[in-house]
N, C-alpha and C positions, 0 to 999 in steps of 0.2 A: 690716545693722542700724547706726545712727550710734552714735557713740562714747556721747552720753549716754543713751541707751536701754540700752546695753551696759554702761555702768556701774551702773545702776538693777538691770538683772538681775542682775549679779554680786553687788550689796549683798542681793537676794534670795536667791540661793544660799548667800551665807555665812549669811545669817539662819537659813535652814531647817538648814544644817549643824550650828548650835549646839543644836540641839534644845531650846530653853529655852520653848518654848508648845508647846500642843495645838492641832489641826485637829478640827474637829468638823462632821458633815453634820447639820443638822436643819432643819425647816420654819420660816422666820422670816417675820415679819409685813412687814418691809420688803422680803422677796423677793429680796436678794441675800446680803449678809454683813454680819457685825458682828465688831468687834473688842474684846475686853475686857482692856484695858492692853496688856500685853506677855504674859499667861498663856494667852490662847485666841483662836482665830479660829475663827467659826461661819460655815459657807457653807450656803445652801439648794441643795438638791442639783437643784432643779428649774429653776434659773436661772443660765446663764453663769459656770459654774464656774471654769473658769480665769482669766478676766478679772477675776472677784470674788477669786480669791485673790491675784493680782497687786496688785489695788487695796487688800486688808486688810494685805497685807504692806509696802505703802507706808505706811500708817497707822501700823505699828509702827516701820518705820526712820524717818520723817519726821512726828514727832505734831505739830509745829508748823506744818506745811503747812496750807492750807486747802482745802476741800474740792474746789474747782475746780482747784486745782492737782493733786491727786491725780488727779482724773478725767482731766485733760489727760495725766498721765504714764502711767496706765493704759492709755490708749487708744494712745499713742504706742509704748509697750512692745510690748503685745497685736499690734499690727499690723504691727510688725517683726520678729516671731518667724518663724524658720525651722523646718523640720519637725523638725531635730534639738532645737533648743532647746525646742520643744513638749514632745517626747519626755522630755527631761531635765527640764523643770519639773513635767511630770505624774508622773515618777518620784519627785521630791523632794516632792511634794504626797502622794504615797502614802507616803513615809518619814514624812512629818509627821503623817497620820493613823495611822499603824501603830505609830509609837514609844510611844503611851501605853500599850501592851500589855504592854510590855517591863517 
């Protein structure tokens, strides 16, 4: 994984550790995901959950970025993940989904 992708992934991990927003699974019209400012991320469980989760986290971290830049960063991060990083990201996604029950 290149340093830029590592940096973005580290920022996503740090964001998830804060537990300042909730993650919900629900059927969405756009078929992927949505971000409600920094309060919540909504993921469509029927469509590319992990890349979409990365994408929506990038929107939270970089609200000033244009959609094209978010899409490019999402693709680069997702394509560079190794098995350990995928497992770690899925575990953090699980924590984000389940922390709202605490």
